[in-house]
Backbone as ProteinMPNN parsed JSONL, in Angstrom:
{"seq_chain_A": "MVKFYQFIFTFLMGYFLYAFVEIAGRGYTHWTMCLTGGFVLTIIYIISSRPAMTLIRCCVIGAASITTIEFAVGIFDNIIMGWHVWDYSKLPFNIMGQICPIFTLLWGILCIPAFYLCRFIHRKFNGRLETL", "coords_chain_A": {"N_chain_A": [[0.725, -1.086, -0.149], [0.484, 2.218, -0.783], [1.818, 4.852, 0.908], [1.15, 7.906, 2.338], [3.635, 9.249, 2.703], [5.272, 8.565, 0.851], [4.318, 9.968, -1.405], [4.748, 12.591, -0.731], [7.712, 12.385, -0.431], [8.494, 12.04, -2.991], [7.074, 14.151, -4.263], [8.893, 16.214, -3.207], [11.492, 15.632, -4.07], [11.061, 15.677, -7.088], [10.448, 18.736, -7.008], [12.786, 19.828, -6.121], [14.791, 18.535, -8.133], [13.817, 19.274, -10.482], [14.166, 22.011, -10.187], [17.033, 22.094, -9.894], [17.594, 21.304, -12.375], [16.666, 22.968, -14.283], [17.801, 25.787, -13.165], [20.447, 24.847, -14.174], [20.182, 24.716, -16.671], [19.022, 27.084, -17.781], [19.976, 28.971, -16.023], [18.184, 30.254, -13.944], [15.26, 29.896, -11.987], [11.664, 29.682, -11.157], [9.462, 30.0, -8.543], [6.96, 28.855, -9.077], [7.628, 26.909, -10.972], [9.13, 25.057, -9.731], [7.351, 23.946, -7.754], [5.55, 22.692, -9.824], [7.267, 21.001, -10.879], [7.51, 19.176, -8.735], [4.96, 18.416, -8.576], [4.405, 17.052, -10.993], [6.246, 14.921, -10.888], [5.39, 13.489, -8.96], [2.859, 12.685, -10.68], [4.155, 11.167, -12.43], [5.159, 8.98, -10.747], [2.967, 7.89, -9.919], [1.989, 6.908, -12.08], [4.095, 5.276, -13.58], [4.134, 3.29, -11.293], [2.451, 1.492, -11.841], [2.29, -1.821, -12.332], [1.888, -3.03, -15.105], [2.819, -0.839, -16.653], [4.573, 0.408, -19.175], [7.888, 1.572, -20.32], [7.603, 3.143, -22.837], [4.925, 3.728, -23.076], [4.664, 5.323, -20.461], [6.156, 7.484, -21.207], [4.724, 8.7, -23.198], [2.217, 9.092, -22.086], [3.096, 10.497, -20.084], [4.309, 12.809, -21.293], [2.225, 13.92, -22.425], [0.625, 14.623, -20.164], [2.518, 16.281, -18.758], [2.503, 18.479, -20.511], [-0.009, 19.194, -20.607], [-0.289, 20.42, -17.705], [1.617, 22.183, -18.085], [0.597, 23.921, -19.858], [-1.617, 24.708, -18.288], [-0.421, 26.031, -16.03], [1.095, 27.761, -17.095], [-0.771, 29.368, -18.315], [-1.696, 30.609, -15.972], [0.426, 31.524, -14.812], [1.795, 33.26, -16.497], [-0.238, 34.65, -18.196], [-2.466, 35.439, -16.671], [-1.217, 36.148, -14.347], [0.97, 37.461, -15.148], [3.688, 37.162, -15.105], [5.616, 36.287, -16.65], [7.25, 33.844, -16.869], [7.991, 31.939, -18.988], [8.197, 31.958, -22.481], [7.06, 30.536, -25.319], [6.284, 31.865, -27.745], [7.615, 32.455, -29.92], [8.763, 29.79, -30.905], [7.726, 27.156, -33.521], [4.458, 26.28, -34.218], [3.575, 26.527, -31.475], [0.976, 27.01, -28.734], [-0.441, 29.735, -27.707], [1.932, 30.694, -26.871], [2.512, 29.282, -24.665], [2.685, 26.43, -24.656], [4.485, 23.964, -26.691], [5.443, 21.772, -29.599], [7.961, 21.02, -29.415], [8.957, 21.099, -26.819], [7.015, 19.409, -25.802], [7.87, 16.999, -26.841], [10.538, 16.784, -25.602], [9.571, 16.634, -22.617], [8.755, 14.038, -22.875], [11.119, 12.95, -23.449], [12.329, 13.24, -21.012], [10.809, 11.89, -19.354], [11.927, 9.321, -19.477], [14.559, 9.087, -17.671], [12.888, 9.901, -15.472], [10.999, 7.759, -15.047], [12.564, 5.645, -14.565], [13.831, 6.542, -12.049], [11.23, 6.884, -10.61], [10.373, 4.305, -10.417], [12.603, 2.88, -8.922], [12.449, 4.498, -6.412], [9.784, 3.716, -5.807], [10.275, 1.011, -5.243], [12.084, 1.057, -3.27], [10.504, 1.605, -0.989], [8.511, 0.091, -1.216], [9.124, -2.402, -1.997], [8.676, -3.592, -4.115], [6.445, -3.44, -7.186], [3.195, -2.383, -7.388], [-0.358, -2.161, -7.793], [-1.485, 1.23, -7.416]], "CA_chain_A": [[0.038, -0.043, 0.268], [1.261, 3.407, -0.909], [1.675, 5.658, 1.91], [1.17, 9.563, 1.938], [4.808, 10.159, 2.878], [5.744, 8.376, -0.408], [3.835, 11.183, -2.257], [5.645, 13.766, -0.312], [9.019, 12.489, -0.919], [8.509, 12.079, -4.556], [7.019, 15.588, -4.659], [10.023, 16.812, -2.798], [12.524, 15.086, -5.23], [10.326, 16.696, -8.073], [10.679, 20.032, -6.537], [14.55, 19.988, -6.2], [15.427, 18.143, -9.326], [13.393, 20.509, -11.445], [14.903, 23.438, -10.001], [18.23, 22.322, -10.47], [17.756, 21.117, -14.036], [16.251, 24.697, -14.637], [19.114, 26.479, -12.911], [21.623, 24.491, -14.518], [20.035, 24.989, -17.961], [18.887, 28.752, -18.099], [20.638, 30.183, -14.976], [17.381, 30.607, -12.94], [14.097, 29.181, -12.092], [10.512, 30.521, -10.758], [9.129, 29.046, -7.426], [6.081, 27.835, -9.424], [8.185, 25.859, -11.851], [9.359, 24.034, -8.499], [5.683, 23.234, -7.528], [4.987, 22.145, -10.9], [8.076, 19.769, -11.15], [7.27, 18.182, -7.721], [3.616, 17.733, -8.954], [4.556, 16.398, -12.307], [7.041, 13.795, -10.826], [4.3, 12.652, -8.394], [2.207, 12.135, -11.424], [4.885, 10.104, -13.026], [5.396, 8.004, -9.839], [1.797, 7.125, -9.924], [1.944, 6.329, -13.476], [5.159, 4.347, -13.523], [4.186, 2.432, -10.48], [1.754, 0.19, -12.219], [3.004, -3.102, -12.931], [1.815, -3.106, -16.534], [3.308, 0.422, -17.281], [5.8, 0.14, -20.031], [8.476, 2.926, -20.536], [7.071, 3.818, -24.134], [3.646, 4.276, -22.469], [5.007, 6.026, -19.411], [6.821, 8.724, -21.601], [3.538, 9.294, -24.004], [1.29, 9.754, -21.069], [3.785, 11.616, -19.118], [4.454, 13.863, -22.037], [0.867, 14.608, -22.762], [0.265, 14.959, -18.694], [3.228, 17.54, -18.456], [2.192, 19.349, -21.458], [-1.47, 19.859, -20.071], [0.061, 21.04, -16.866], [2.502, 23.379, -18.393], [-0.373, 24.868, -20.4], [-2.436, 25.242, -17.173], [0.425, 26.692, -15.208], [1.281, 28.833, -18.132], [-2.05, 30.453, -18.506], [-1.772, 31.37, -14.526], [1.721, 32.411, -14.352], [2.308, 34.147, -17.669], [-1.147, 35.236, -18.68], [-3.338, 35.836, -15.53], [-0.308, 36.86, -13.162], [1.738, 38.332, -15.858], [4.86, 36.766, -14.327], [6.562, 36.036, -17.82], [8.201, 32.81, -16.436], [8.463, 31.403, -20.288], [7.662, 32.209, -23.709], [7.401, 29.913, -26.468], [5.605, 32.06, -28.937], [8.862, 32.385, -31.213], [8.683, 28.599, -31.562], [6.86, 26.742, -34.369], [3.245, 25.428, -33.738], [3.053, 26.974, -29.949], [-0.368, 27.527, -28.503], [-0.507, 30.949, -27.059], [3.137, 30.831, -26.299], [2.725, 28.409, -23.343], [3.153, 24.955, -25.091], [4.855, 23.626, -28.279], [5.612, 20.228, -29.824], [9.308, 20.87, -29.486], [8.87, 20.905, -25.386], [6.226, 18.031, -25.411], [8.981, 15.775, -27.091], [11.527, 17.072, -24.41], [9.114, 16.197, -21.705], [8.512, 12.653, -23.488], [12.412, 12.198, -23.22], [12.932, 13.428, -19.764], [10.247, 11.165, -18.431], [12.666, 8.144, -19.397], [15.116, 8.9, -16.259], [11.763, 9.928, -14.376], [10.411, 6.348, -15.051], [13.464, 4.656, -13.541], [13.701, 7.201, -10.729], [9.939, 6.56, -9.79], [10.321, 2.928, -9.885], [13.35, 3.115, -8.038], [11.647, 5.121, -5.286], [8.627, 2.879, -5.376], [10.612, -0.262, -4.942], [12.627, 1.135, -1.923], [9.325, 1.957, -0.276], [7.424, -1.017, -0.92], [10.166, -3.745, -2.297], [7.7, -4.508, -5.393], [5.676, -2.56, -7.713], [2.051, -2.784, -6.926], [-1.156, -1.029, -8.162], [-1.615, 2.215, -6.546]], "C_chain_A": [[0.767, 1.387, 0.025], [1.006, 4.343, -0.027], [1.777, 7.21, 1.553], [2.586, 9.814, 1.984], [5.587, 9.819, 1.419], [5.725, 9.283, -1.664], [4.714, 12.225, -1.887], [7.025, 13.741, -0.72], [9.082, 12.617, -2.398], [8.277, 13.434, -4.956], [8.287, 16.463, -4.138], [11.317, 16.703, -3.932], [12.173, 15.8, -6.494], [11.057, 18.041, -8.086], [12.135, 20.326, -6.809], [15.288, 19.851, -7.48], [15.091, 18.957, -10.379], [14.054, 21.584, -11.33], [16.34, 23.252, -10.194], [18.32, 21.959, -11.947], [17.832, 22.465, -14.591], [17.571, 25.633, -14.549], [20.135, 26.315, -13.647], [21.332, 24.576, -16.346], [19.789, 26.371, -18.623], [19.412, 29.466, -17.015], [19.695, 30.504, -13.837], [16.114, 29.738, -13.177], [12.953, 29.967, -11.302], [9.867, 29.35, -9.71], [7.799, 28.139, -7.926], [6.352, 26.619, -10.303], [8.793, 24.803, -10.776], [8.345, 23.183, -8.097], [5.418, 22.47, -8.611], [5.716, 20.932, -11.031], [7.679, 18.661, -10.042], [5.846, 17.6, -7.985], [3.885, 16.967, -10.085], [5.33, 14.962, -11.853], [6.336, 12.726, -9.961], [3.505, 12.042, -9.374], [2.892, 10.966, -12.23], [5.145, 8.916, -12.2], [4.135, 7.314, -9.715], [1.538, 6.443, -11.321], [2.742, 5.136, -13.708], [5.069, 3.269, -12.617], [3.211, 1.167, -10.623], [2.458, -0.868, -12.83], [3.164, -3.163, -14.364], [2.429, -2.186, -17.449], [4.518, -0.14, -17.91], [6.641, 1.66, -20.232], [8.086, 3.744, -21.403], [5.867, 4.559, -23.621], [3.57, 5.46, -21.429], [5.31, 7.488, -20.01], [5.809, 9.24, -22.582], [2.7, 9.793, -23.011], [2.005, 10.812, -20.222], [4.124, 12.919, -19.97], [3.318, 14.575, -22.206], [0.365, 14.986, -21.147], [0.899, 16.37, -18.55], [2.775, 18.684, -19.432], [0.834, 20.069, -21.044], [-1.112, 20.726, -18.916], [0.96, 21.967, -16.912], [1.807, 24.249, -18.853], [-1.273, 25.664, -19.271], [-1.671, 26.279, -16.434], [0.941, 28.021, -15.951], [0.48, 30.067, -18.309], [-1.932, 31.293, -17.11], [-0.618, 32.185, -14.422], [2.023, 33.465, -15.412], [1.081, 35.06, -18.069], [-2.016, 36.037, -17.767], [-2.449, 36.666, -14.428], [0.544, 37.869, -14.08], [3.179, 38.307, -15.465], [6.02, 36.617, -15.444], [7.511, 34.979, -17.414], [8.744, 32.235, -17.775], [7.624, 32.046, -21.111], [7.974, 31.517, -24.703], [6.445, 30.434, -27.853], [6.568, 32.452, -30.356], [9.143, 30.995, -31.84], [7.704, 28.311, -32.527], [5.461, 25.978, -33.468], [3.005, 25.696, -31.958], [1.608, 27.455, -30.086], [-0.263, 28.755, -27.395], [0.701, 31.167, -26.309], [3.333, 30.178, -24.997], [3.185, 27.204, -23.775], [3.604, 24.993, -26.616], [5.249, 22.364, -28.207], [7.022, 19.866, -29.442], [9.558, 20.298, -27.736], [8.238, 19.662, -24.988], [7.057, 16.99, -25.744], [10.072, 15.818, -26.1], [10.995, 16.477, -23.183], [9.023, 14.734, -21.795], [10.11, 12.234, -22.844], [12.958, 12.331, -21.779], [11.995, 12.336, -18.788], [11.083, 9.625, -18.658], [13.557, 8.141, -17.86], [14.009, 8.927, -15.411], [11.132, 8.646, -14.126], [11.227, 5.582, -14.157], [13.783, 5.148, -12.034], [12.63, 6.583, -9.716], [10.033, 5.123, -9.352], [11.314, 2.435, -9.025], [12.898, 3.505, -6.388], [10.686, 4.039, -4.753], [9.292, 1.545, -4.567], [11.279, -0.171, -3.558], [11.557, 1.378, -0.972], [8.421, 0.711, -0.099], [8.328, -2.431, -1.418], [9.457, -4.289, -3.573], [6.935, -3.393, -5.878], [4.437, -3.072, -7.384], [0.866, -1.698, -7.456], [-1.448, -0.033, -7.256], [-3.118, 2.509, -6.488]], "O_chain_A": [[1.718, 1.616, 0.772], [-0.138, 4.795, -0.088], [2.419, 7.633, 0.592], [2.91, 10.721, 1.218], [6.368, 10.621, 0.909], [6.553, 9.414, -2.566], [5.427, 12.74, -2.748], [7.578, 14.709, -1.241], [9.861, 13.437, -2.883], [8.995, 13.979, -5.795], [8.59, 17.449, -4.81], [11.905, 17.646, -4.461], [13.031, 16.546, -6.965], [11.95, 18.406, -8.851], [12.506, 21.058, -7.726], [16.125, 20.64, -7.917], [15.948, 19.353, -11.168], [14.54, 22.142, -12.314], [16.954, 24.212, -10.658], [19.234, 22.432, -12.622], [18.772, 22.979, -15.195], [18.213, 26.095, -15.493], [20.847, 27.279, -13.929], [22.262, 24.492, -17.147], [20.226, 26.725, -19.718], [19.293, 30.689, -17.074], [20.177, 30.978, -12.808], [15.89, 29.056, -14.177], [13.354, 30.991, -10.75], [9.782, 28.147, -9.958], [7.526, 27.042, -7.439], [5.639, 25.621, -10.412], [8.883, 23.637, -11.159], [8.397, 21.953, -8.078], [4.967, 21.363, -8.313], [5.122, 19.878, -11.257], [7.541, 17.474, -10.336], [5.574, 16.445, -7.658], [3.342, 15.87, -9.955], [5.016, 13.934, -12.452], [6.501, 11.509, -10.055], [3.291, 10.846, -9.174], [2.27, 9.976, -12.618], [5.355, 7.85, -12.778], [4.18, 6.124, -9.4], [0.843, 5.433, -11.439], [2.204, 4.07, -14.004], [5.746, 2.272, -12.868], [3.135, 0.184, -9.886], [3.176, -0.707, -13.816], [4.265, -3.31, -14.895], [2.618, -2.411, -18.644], [5.304, -0.934, -17.392], [6.03, 2.727, -20.281], [8.078, 4.949, -21.154], [5.762, 5.783, -23.694], [2.717, 6.347, -21.446], [4.859, 8.508, -19.489], [6.035, 10.413, -22.878], [2.431, 10.993, -23.064], [1.471, 11.828, -19.775], [4.211, 14.005, -19.395], [3.348, 15.804, -22.149], [-0.484, 15.877, -21.15], [0.255, 17.392, -18.314], [2.721, 19.83, -18.985], [0.641, 21.281, -21.136], [-1.577, 21.863, -18.993], [1.198, 22.629, -15.901], [2.051, 25.411, -18.529], [-1.574, 26.858, -19.301], [-2.212, 27.361, -16.205], [1.134, 29.107, -15.404], [0.796, 31.252, -18.411], [-2.058, 32.517, -17.123], [-0.631, 33.347, -14.018], [2.516, 34.535, -15.056], [1.348, 36.243, -18.282], [-2.291, 37.204, -18.042], [-2.875, 37.623, -13.782], [0.748, 39.019, -13.692], [3.842, 39.344, -15.49], [7.202, 36.805, -15.157], [8.692, 35.243, -17.636], [9.954, 32.012, -17.785], [6.578, 32.6, -20.773], [9.101, 31.68, -25.17], [6.007, 29.696, -28.736], [6.185, 32.663, -31.507], [9.619, 30.872, -32.968], [6.744, 29.082, -32.551], [5.495, 25.341, -32.414], [2.234, 24.973, -31.327], [1.095, 28.045, -31.037], [0.023, 28.488, -26.228], [0.653, 31.743, -25.222], [4.272, 30.512, -24.275], [4.222, 26.834, -23.226], [3.232, 25.772, -27.493], [5.429, 21.769, -27.145], [7.346, 18.708, -29.18], [10.208, 19.29, -27.461], [8.671, 18.933, -24.096], [7.05, 16.009, -25.0], [10.528, 14.722, -25.775], [11.793, 15.781, -22.554], [9.222, 14.127, -20.744], [10.273, 11.396, -21.958], [13.901, 11.643, -21.386], [12.38, 11.996, -17.669], [10.744, 8.752, -17.859], [13.275, 7.31, -16.998], [13.982, 8.055, -14.543], [10.719, 8.425, -12.988], [10.793, 4.969, -13.182], [13.95, 4.407, -11.064], [12.799, 6.052, -8.618], [9.831, 4.749, -8.197], [10.963, 1.506, -8.298], [13.066, 2.78, -5.407], [10.713, 3.557, -3.62], [8.882, 1.148, -3.476], [11.14, -1.081, -2.741], [12.009, 1.296, 0.17], [7.771, 0.406, 0.9], [7.922, -3.518, -1.006], [9.722, -5.418, -3.985], [6.728, -2.431, -5.138], [4.436, -4.258, -7.054], [1.142, -0.5, -7.525], [-1.709, -0.454, -6.13], [-3.546, 3.395, -5.749]]}, "name": "protein", "num_of_chains": 1, "seq": "MVKFYQFIFTFLMGYFLYAFVEIAGRGYTHWTMCLTGGFVLTIIYIISSRPAMTLIRCCVIGAASITTIEFAVGIFDNIIMGWHVWDYSKLPFNIMGQICPIFTLLWGILCIPAFYLCRFIHRKFNGRLETL"}
């Protein structure tokens, strides 16, 4: 049985790992992106912990989930609040400057290490994969 502290641990891992990746990649981050990173890794944890979940399926579902979350956070951060955290408006096929296919592909690729990290975390807490 999955315990609440497993979700907290996974959320914090996503929070700090995403902040680290973004700071390493572009030199800064925004606090809402840290929260989003924690939420996203928790979603991937739930997805990847299913015994029948394959890496490819996790990447596809993860990329779609992350893109959806990114769109919602982008609407709030960039459009409603006007914080200008990111802007994809110069990239091809973007939607309102908040999401674009290039980053959806990147999120799918980043789901590969996330999948294995989440499986590792789940096994450490539970010893095996089980349905959540």
